[in-house]
C-alpha positions in Angstrom: -14.3 5.1 -15.6 -15.1 7.7 -12.9 -17.1 7.4 -9.7 -17.9 8.9 -6.3 -18.4 8.0 -2.7 -21.9 9.0 -1.5 -23.7 8.9 1.8 -27.4 9.2 1.2 -28.1 8.7 4.9 -26.4 12.1 5.6 -28.7 14.1 3.4 -32.4 14.8 3.1 -34.1 12.4 0.6 -35.3 15.4 -1.3 -31.8 16.0 -2.4 -31.0 12.5 -3.7 -32.5 12.7 -7.2 -30.8 16.0 -8.0 -27.5 14.6 -6.6 -27.8 11.6 -8.9 -28.7 13.7 -11.9 -25.6 15.9 -11.4 -23.3 12.9 -10.8 -24.3 11.5 -14.2 -23.9 14.8 -15.9 -20.4 15.1 -14.4 -19.4 11.9 -16.1 -19.6 9.7 -13.1 -20.7 6.1 -13.6 -20.2 4.3 -10.2 -21.4 5.3 -6.7 -20.1 3.6 -3.5 -22.5 3.5 -0.6 -23.2 2.0 2.7 -19.8 1.3 4.3 -20.7 3.2 7.6 -24.4 2.7 7.7 -24.9 -0.3 10.1 -26.7 1.8 12.8 -29.1 3.1 10.1 -29.7 -0.4 8.7 -30.1 -2.2 12.0 -30.9 0.3 14.8 -31.4 -2.5 17.3 -30.7 -6.3 17.2 -32.7 -7.8 14.3 -34.7 -4.5 13.7 -33.8 -3.9 10.1 -34.7 -0.7 8.1 -34.0 -1.2 4.5 -36.6 1.1 2.9 -34.4 4.1 2.8 -31.6 2.2 1.3 -33.9 0.6 -1.3 -35.0 4.0 -2.3 -31.5 5.4 -2.5 -30.3 2.6 -4.8 -33.4 3.0 -7.0 -32.7 6.8 -7.2 -29.1 6.3 -8.2 -30.1 3.5 -10.7 -32.8 5.7 -12.3 -30.1 8.3 -13.1 -28.1 5.6 -14.9 -25.6 5.1 -12.2 -24.1 1.8 -11.0 -24.0 1.1 -7.3 -21.1 -0.5 -5.3 -22.4 -1.9 -2.1 -20.3 -2.2 1.1 -20.5 -4.4 4.1 -20.8 -2.0 7.1 -18.5 -3.8 9.4 -15.9 -1.1 9.9 -18.4 0.6 12.3 -20.2 -1.8 14.7 -23.1 0.1 16.4 -23.3 1.0 20.0 -26.0 -1.5 20.8 -23.8 -4.3 19.6 -20.8 -3.1 21.7 -23.1 -2.9 24.7 -24.3 -6.4 24.1 -20.8 -7.9 23.5 -18.2 -5.7 25.1 -15.4 -8.1 24.1 -15.7 -6.7 20.6 -13.6 -3.8 21.6 -9.9 -4.3 21.0 -7.2 -3.7 23.7 -4.4 -1.3 23.0 -1.1 -3.1 22.8 0.8 -0.1 24.1 -1.3 0.7 27.2 -3.3 -2.4 27.9 -6.4 -0.4 28.1 -9.7 -1.2 26.1 -10.1 1.0 23.1 -13.6 2.6 23.3 -16.6 3.2 21.2 -17.0 6.6 19.5 -15.1 6.5 16.2 -14.5 3.6 13.8 -12.7 0.3 13.4 -13.4 -0.4 17.1 -13.3 -4.3 16.8 -11.0 -7.1 17.7 -10.3 -9.6 15.0 -10.1 -12.4 17.7 -13.5 -11.6 19.1 -15.7 -14.6 18.3 -18.7 -12.6 19.0 -17.7 -9.9 16.5 -16.8 -12.5 13.8 -20.2 -14.0 14.1 -22.1 -10.7 14.1 -20.0 -9.2 11.2 -20.7 -12.3 9.1 -24.4 -12.1 10.0 -24.8 -8.5 8.8 -22.8 -9.3 5.7 -25.0 -12.2 4.9 -28.2 -10.2 5.6 -27.1 -7.5 3.1 -25.8 -10.0 0.6 -29.1 -11.9 0.6 -31.1 -8.8 0.1 -28.9 -7.0 -2.5 -26.8 -9.7 -4.0 -28.7 -9.9 -7.3 -30.0 -6.5 -7.4 -29.7 -5.3 -11.0 -28.4 -1.8 -10.0 -25.5 -3.3 -7.9 -22.4 -4.0 -10.0 -20.0 -5.0 -7.1 -19.2 -5.1 -3.5 -16.6 -3.6 -1.2 -15.6 -5.5 1.9 -15.5 -3.5 5.2 -13.4 -0.3 4.9 -9.6 0.3 5.0 -9.3 -2.9 6.9 -6.9 -2.9 9.8 -6.0 0.8 9.6 -5.7 3.0 12.7 -3.4 0.3 14.2 -6.3 -2.2 14.6 -4.6 -5.5 13.4 -3.1 -6.1 16.8 -5.1 -6.5 20.1 -4.0 -7.3 23.6 -7.3 -8.8 24.6 -7.9 -12.1 26.5 -9.5 -13.4 23.2 -6.4 -12.5 21.3 -4.1 -14.3 23.8 -6.1 -17.4 23.8 -6.3 -17.5 20.0 -2.5 -16.8 19.8 -1.8 -19.7 22.1 -3.8 -22.0 19.8 -2.0 -20.6 16.7 1.4 -21.3 18.3 0.3 -24.9 19.2 -0.8 -25.5 15.6 2.4 -24.0 14.2 5.0 -25.6 16.5 3.2 -28.8 17.7 5.5 -29.2 20.7 6.5 -26.7 23.2 10.1 -27.8 23.1 10.2 -27.0 19.4 9.0 -23.5 20.1 11.5 -23.0 22.8 14.3 -24.2 20.6 13.3 -22.2 17.4 12.6 -19.0 19.3 15.7 -19.3 21.6 13.7 -18.7 24.8 16.7 -19.9 26.9 17.8 -16.2 26.6 16.7 -14.2 29.7 15.0 -17.3 31.2 12.0 -17.2 29.0 11.5 -21.0 28.5 7.8 -22.3 28.5 6.5 -25.5 29.8 3.3 -25.4 27.9 1.5 -23.3 25.3 -0.9 -21.9 27.9 2.0 -20.1 29.5 2.6 -18.0 26.4 1.6 -14.3 26.8 1.2 -11.7 24.1 4.5 -9.9 23.4 3.3 -6.6 24.8 3.6 -4.4 28.0 6.9 -5.9 29.1 9.6 -4.0 31.0 11.8 -3.7 28.0 11.8 -5.3 24.6 10.1 -8.6 24.2 11.6 -11.6 22.3 11.9 -10.9 18.6 10.8 -14.3 17.5 7.8 -14.0 19.8 7.0 -10.6 18.2 7.2 -12.1 14.7 5.0 -15.0 15.5 2.4 -12.6 17.0 2.4 -10.5 13.9 2.1 -13.6 11.8 -0.9 -14.7 13.9 -2.5 -11.3 13.8 -2.2 -11.2 10.0 -3.8 -14.6 9.8 -6.7 -13.4 11.9 -7.4 -10.5 9.6 -7.1 -12.7 6.5 -9.5 -15.3 8.0 -12.1 -12.6 8.8 -11.8 -11.1 5.4 -12.0 -14.4 3.4 -15.1 -15.5 5.2 -16.8 -12.2 4.3 -15.8 -12.7 0.6 -17.2 -16.2 0.6 -20.6 -15.0 1.9 -20.8 -12.2 -0.7 -20.0 -14.6 -3.5 -22.6 -17.1 -2.3 -25.4 -14.5 -2.6 -24.0 -12.0 -5.2 -23.1 -14.1 -8.3 -21.5 -12.2 -11.2 -20.6 -9.2 -9.1 -17.1 -8.1 -8.4 -15.7 -8.1 -4.9 -13.0 -5.6 -3.9 -11.5 -4.0 -0.9 -10.1 -0.4 -0.4 -6.5 -1.1 0.8 -3.9 1.2 2.2 -0.9 -0.8 1.0 1.3 -2.1 2.4 2.5 -0.8 5.7 -0.7 0.4 7.3 -2.5 -3.0 7.4 0.3 -4.9 9.3 -1.1 -7.8 7.3 0.1 -9.9 4.4 -1.4 -7.9 1.6 -0.9 -10.5 -1.1 -2.7 -13.1 1.0 -5.4 -10.5 1.9 -6.1 -9.8 -1.7 -5.9 -13.4 -3.0 -9.7 -14.0 -3.2 -10.7 -10.6 -4.5 -11.5 -9.8 -8.1 -9.2 -6.8 -7.9 -7.7 -4.4 -5.3 -8.9 -0.9 -4.7 -6.9 1.9 -3.1 -7.7 5.1 -1.3 -5.4 7.9 -2.7 -4.7 10.9 -0.5 -1.3 12.2 -1.8 -1.3 15.2 0.4 -2.5 13.8 3.7 -0.2 10.8 3.4 2.8 12.9 2.2 2.5 15.1 5.2 2.9 12.1 7.4 5.5 10.2 5.3 7.8 13.2 4.7 7.3 14.8 8.2 11.1 14.6 8.9 12.2 16.3 5.7 13.4 19.9 6.0 11.0 22.7 4.8 13.2 23.4 1.7 12.7 19.8 0.5 9.0 19.5 1.5 7.5 22.8 0.6 7.7 22.3 -3.3 5.5 19.3 -2.8 3.2 20.6 -0.1 0.2 21.0 -2.4 1.1 18.3 -5.0 2.6 15.4 -3.1 6.0 14.0 -4.1 6.1 13.0 -7.7 6.6 9.3 -6.8 4.5 9.0 -3.7 1.1 8.4 -5.3 2.5 6.1 -8.0 4.3 4.2 -5.3 1.0 3.1 -3.9 -0.6 2.7 -7.3 2.1 0.2 -8.3 1.8 -1.6 -5.0 -1.9 -1.9 -5.5 -1.4 -3.3 -9.0 1.1 -5.7 -7.6 -1.1 -6.9 -4.8 -4.0 -7.2 -7.2 -1.8 -9.0 -9.8 -3.9 -7.1 -12.3 -5.4 -3.6 -12.7 -7.0 -1.9 -9.8 -9.4 0.8 -8.8 -9.1 4.1 -6.8 -12.0 3.9 -4.5 -11.3 7.2 -2.9 -9.5 10.1 -4.5 -8.6 13.2 -2.6 -10.5 16.2 -4.1 -9.4 18.9 -1.7 -8.0 19.4 1.8 -8.4 16.5 4.2 -8.8 16.6 7.9 -6.6 14.0 9.4 -3.0 14.8 8.7 -0.6 16.9 10.7 -1.3 19.7 8.3 -3.9 19.8 5.5 -3.1 22.0 2.6 -5.4 22.3 -0.5 -4.3 20.7 -3.7 -2.6 22.9 -6.3 -4.8 23.8 -9.2 -4.6 20.9 -11.7 -3.5 18.2 -9.3 -6.9 16.5 -8.9 -6.7 16.0 -12.6 -3.1 15.0 -12.6 -3.6 12.5 -9.8 -6.5 11.0 -11.7 -4.5 10.6 -14.9 -1.6 9.3 -12.9 -3.8 6.5 -11.5 -5.1 5.4 -14.9 -1.5 5.5 -16.3 -0.3 3.1 -13.5 -3.1 0.6 -14.1 -6.4 2.0 -12.6 -9.6 1.1 -14.4 -11.7 3.6 -12.3 -11.2 6.6 -10.1 -13.9 7.4 -7.6 -13.8 10.8 -5.7 -14.2 11.1 -2.0 -16.8 12.4 -1.3 -19.8 13.9 -3.2 -20.5 16.6 -0.6 -18.6 17.8 2.3 -20.3 16.8 5.5 -21.3 19.7 7.9 -21.0 17.6 11.0 -18.9 15.0 12.8 -15.3 14.0 12.5 -14.8 14.6 8.8 -16.6 18.0 8.5 -13.2 19.7 7.5 -12.7 17.1 4.8 -13.5 18.6 1.3 -15.8 17.0 -1.2 -16.6 17.4 -4.9 -19.4 19.9 -3.6 -19.3 22.0 -0.5 -21.7 21.5 2.4 -23.8 24.4 1.0 -24.2 22.4 -2.2 -22.0 24.7 -4.2 -19.4 23.2 -6.6 -15.9 22.9 -5.1 -12.7 23.6 -6.9 -12.3 19.9 -8.0 -15.6 20.0 -10.0 -14.0 21.7 -13.0 -11.1 19.3 -13.0 -13.4 16.3 -12.9 -15.3 17.8 -15.8 -12.1 18.1 -17.7 -11.2 14.5 -16.9 -14.6 13.4 -18.3 -13.9 15.1 -21.6 -10.3 14.1 -21.8 -11.1 10.4 -21.2 -13.2 10.5 -24.3 -10.3 12.0 -26.2 -7.7 9.5 -25.2 -10.0 6.5 -25.2 -7.4 4.0 -23.8 -8.2 0.3 -23.3 -8.6 -0.8 -19.7 -7.3 -4.2 -20.7 -3.9 -2.6 -21.6 -1.2 -3.6 -19.1 1.6 -1.4 -17.6 4.8 -2.1 -19.4 7.4 -3.1 -16.7 10.6 -5.0 -17.1 11.7 -4.0 -13.6 10.3 -5.4 -10.3 10.7 -4.6 -6.6 10.2 -7.6 -4.2 8.1 -6.5 -1.3 6.2 -8.1 1.5 5.0 -7.5 5.0 7.5 -9.8 6.7 10.2 -7.5 5.5 8.4 -4.6 7.2 7.8 -6.7 10.4 11.5 -7.7 10.8 12.8 -4.1 10.4 10.1 -2.8 12.8 10.9 -5.5 15.5 14.7 -5.2 15.2 15.2 -1.5 14.4 18.9 -1.5 15.3 18.9 2.2 14.4 16.1 4.8 14.7 16.9 6.2 11.3 16.2 3.0 9.5 12.7 2.8 8.1 11.7 -0.1 5.8 9.1 1.9 3.9 11.4 4.9 3.3 14.2 2.6 2.1 12.0 0.8 -0.3 10.6 4.2 -1.5 14.1 5.5 -2.2 14.8 2.6 -4.5 11.5 3.0 -6.2 11.9 6.7 -6.7 15.3 6.3 -8.2 13.9 3.9 -10.8 11.0 6.3 -11.6 13.4 9.1 -12.1 14.9 7.0 -14.9 11.5 6.7 -16.5 11.3 3.0 -15.6 8.0 1.3 -14.9 8.0 -0.9 -11.8 6.0 -3.9 -10.7 5.8 -4.8 -7.1 6.0 -8.6 -6.6 6.3 -11.1 -3.8 8.9 -13.9 -3.4 6.2 -16.3 -4.7 5.6 -14.3 -8.0 6.9 -15.3 -11.4 10.3 -13.8 -12.1 10.4 -14.6 -15.8 8.8 -11.3 -17.0 11.6 -9.2 -15.5 15.1 -8.3 -16.5 16.0 -6.4 -13.3 14.6 -7.5 -9.9 15.4 -5.4 -6.8 14.9 -6.3 -3.1 15.5 -3.2 -1.0 15.1 -5.2 2.2 14.6 -9.0 2.3 15.7 -10.3 5.6 14.2 -13.8 5.4 14.6 -16.0 2.3 14.1 -19.7 1.8 15.5 -22.3 -0.5 12.7 -22.1 -2.9 13.4 -18.4 -3.5 17.1 -19.1 -4.1 16.3 -21.8 -6.6 13.9 -19.4 -8.5 16.7 -16.7 -8.6 19.1 -19.3 -10.1 16.6 -20.3 -12.7 15.9 -16.9 -14.1 18.1 -14.7 -16.2 17.2 -11.5 -14.4 19.9 -9.4 -12.6 19.1 -9.2 -8.9 19.9 -6.3 -6.5 19.7 -6.8 -2.8 19.8 -4.0 -0.3 21.2 -4.1 3.2 19.8 -6.6 5.8 18.8 -9.0 3.0 19.2 -12.7 3.9 20.3 -11.9 7.4 17.7 -13.8 9.4 16.3 -17.2 9.7 12.5 -17.8 9.5 12.2 -17.4 13.3 14.2 -14.2 13.3 17.6 -15.4 14.5 20.9 -14.6 12.9 21.8 -16.6 9.7 24.1 -19.4 11.1 26.6 -18.8 8.3 26.5 -15.0 8.8 24.4 -12.7 6.7 23.4 -12.6 3.9 22.7 -16.3 4.8 21.2 -18.3 2.0 22.0 -15.5 -0.5 25.6 -16.6 -0.2 24.6 -19.3 -2.8 24.2 -16.4 -5.2 26.8 -14.1 -4.0 29.7 -15.5 -1.9 30.1 -12.7 0.7 29.8 -12.4 4.5 28.6 -9.6 6.6 31.1 -9.4 9.5 29.4 -6.5 11.4 26.7 -3.9 11.1 26.7 -0.3 12.4 24.0 2.3 12.3 24.9 5.9 12.4 23.0 9.2 12.8 21.5 10.6 9.7 23.5 13.8 10.1 26.8 11.8 10.1 26.9 10.7 6.5 30.2 9.4 5.0 31.6 9.2 1.5 30.7 6.4 -1.0 32.9 6.0 -4.1 31.5 4.6 -7.3 32.9 4.8 -10.9 35.1 7.8 -10.0 32.2 9.8 -8.5 31.5 10.5 -4.8 28.1 9.7 -3.2 26.8 9.3 0.3 26.7 6.3 2.7 24.0 6.8 5.3 22.5 5.5 8.5 23.1 1.7 7.9 26.6 0.3 7.0 27.7 -3.3 6.8 31.3 -4.6 7.0 31.8 -7.1 4.2 34.2 -10.0 3.7 34.6 -10.4 -0.1 36.4 -13.5 -1.4 38.1 -13.9 -4.7 35.6 -14.1 -7.6 33.3 -11.3 -6.5 33.8 -7.8 -7.7 33.8 -4.6 -5.5 31.6 -2.2 -7.3 31.6 0.7 -4.8 33.7 1.4 -1.6 33.3 3.3 1.7 35.4 6.3 2.6 38.1 3.9 4.1 38.3 1.9 0.8 36.4 -1.1 2.2 33.7 -2.7 0.1 30.2 -1.2 0.1 28.7 -2.7 -3.0 29.6 -6.1 -4.4 28.7 -8.0 -7.5 29.0 -11.6 -8.5 27.6 -12.7 -11.9 24.0 -11.5 -12.1 23.7 -10.6 -8.4 24.5 -7.2 -6.8 24.6 -6.5 -3.0 24.4 -3.0 -1.6 25.6 -3.0 2.0 24.6 0.5 3.0 21.7 3.0 2.8 22.7 5.6 0.2 21.7 8.8 -1.5 19.3 9.0 -4.5 22.1 10.1 -6.8 23.9 6.8 -6.3 20.9 4.7 -6.7 20.0 6.5 -10.0 23.5 5.9 -11.3 23.6 2.2 -10.3 20.2 1.5 -11.7 20.9 3.4 -14.9 24.0 1.2 -15.5 22.1 -2.0 -14.8 19.2 -1.0 -16.9 21.5 -0.3 -19.9 23.3 -3.6 -19.3 19.9 -5.4 -19.3 18.9 -3.4 -22.5 16.0 -1.8 -20.7 15.2 1.6 -22.3 15.5 4.4 -19.7 15.9 8.2 -19.7 17.0 10.7 -17.1 14.0 12.8 -16.8 14.0 16.5 -15.7 13.4 17.1 -12.1 9.8 16.5 -11.1 8.8 15.0 -14.4 7.6 11.3 -14.7 6.5 9.0 -17.5 4.9 5.6 -17.5 3.6 3.4 -20.4 0.3 1.5 -20.4 -0.2 -0.5 -23.5 0.7 1.6 -26.6 0.2 4.9 -24.7 2.7 6.9 -22.6 1.7 9.4 -19.9 3.9 12.3 -18.9 3.4 14.2 -15.7 5.0 17.6 -14.7 4.9 18.0 -10.9 6.9 21.2 -11.2 5.5 24.6 -10.6 7.1 25.8 -13.9 6.8 24.6 -17.6 9.1 21.8 -18.6 9.9 20.1 -21.9 9.6 16.3 -22.3 13.1 15.2 -23.6 12.2 12.4 -26.0 10.0 13.9 -28.7 10.4 11.1 -31.1 8.5 8.6 -28.9 5.2 9.2 -30.8 2.4 11.7 -31.4 0.7 13.7 -28.7 -3.0 13.0 -28.2 -3.3 15.1 -25.2 -1.1 18.1 -24.3 2.3 18.7 -25.9 6.0 18.3 -25.4 6.1 21.6 -23.5 4.1 20.8 -20.3 2.7 23.6 -18.2 3.1 23.5 -14.5 1.2 20.6 -12.9 0.2 19.4 -16.4 -0.3 16.1 -18.2 0.6 14.9 -21.7 -0.5 11.6 -23.4 1.5 10.1 -26.2 0.5 7.5 -28.7 3.7 5.5 -29.1 5.2 4.8 -32.5 5.1 1.2 -33.5 8.8 1.3 -34.0 
């Protein structure tokens, strides 16, 4: 249930046995090793040194720990770069080659790197694939992060040209579907196609979308081959990858996870909150500076569960201050425990803490560990001890599912379209999706993240905050299910090649909802206007669509000038503007009640989620709060009056 990330190569061998003993006493079961150890395993081409790794695995196993082995491909060593310089990617913003000296310095289109990465993966899998101490494998590490999906290299251009030829077959078809007649961009053959980078002004949106699809396919091909190699030599071991869903990968996460046993996630609520909420004023951000936003960690937990299509792992859990955000506060006392429980509540089967001991050197020396670099116990130690003991008390089943009747349709294409065609600097796909998610969570609703290809039948309310491209199969699935659908602005507005829908937006969605978007305006975030809904006044923000609404459709909410802003037809609702949290909460509360989905308006900064027959309650506030539904069941951990930054666990009544 609990684990840790460990780097035996960073520490004297004389420390390993004591480390392993203390890990087991702390209640840890799993230890991840090896993801950055290529230069120690293979100091020169073909000169392998496995003895130290053999002894490290044996030491951990002797203490009763199970080992998760990693392929070390996130950090190709210097000798390999010197031998094959084309491994290094080319920055798409500057055209310069990105250098050696950190990590993830490889190009997914480099044939040399593909071969060498698969070679070292096979060498490790052959040696350790059936080792009795190794329970599973992690591929690479945080694949495609640090903006490494895309490369402007010669290899990438050649591979992209071949990809285009395979997709479009004829150059005339590409010209027609992209609309290259605009600005005299027509091509006579596929070899003329450049990468859509480093142009004077913006490049063709269809060209950009094709390049992102190609780059995603390159990552997936690389990853799938690595999985195949591990499975060939490591039977009956799980294979996972530590994702940062979904935005950071710039890759189709559903496809990337397709061949894994389950998805893992690296959870850093403070570091990522500092980046995600950087534009929030201090009075909004400061209450969450040391806790993270109440919905931010769970937003990624639920995405991980959705990508995995089952339960997931936390492969790295923040135990203290990190080193890589704009600012790096320490977690509030109790938050390492709260984040751990929150992960389990949202579908995690294991939480591994990063890292065992703070490194005294190199880039992450300011990144906290479970122990300090002088080997003393850091603040998180006591909270992990508490987790160890409480897990025995609660004793939940890892087979138990999260109970969700609400789903959000997500996908990387939605992100790509909104990044390519911003239209307004204040529109951010991820923040729009998060606002919808947060509104649902403030009503105590569990949320699944699904793709357009998923089964819709388990859900009563399905929400698409931004779904610019839809196809006929999706429309047919919507018609065949009884769920109520909510579509946010931009939905259905584009063809598959990123042109305007020929019948005006929302395009194919007009089959479900007979409206037309006549025009779109984007306005500054400090120029909000009024939105009227059920006698109350809310806010219309940033993105506003002008709608034509024929007879038969119902106007649900209106702009300040009494024109339609939210429209409903049957079981479909269309929201034509970005709005405030208060409006989304009111809308979703009414729809949940209509769909007979139990919900509750929770106190500010309190959240609840149900997994199996157990409910988990979290108080993110810096003051005690009382859980409002005290007839739900019996408390097996904590009580209805939750202290600041506290957790309660409820065994739900059968009724």
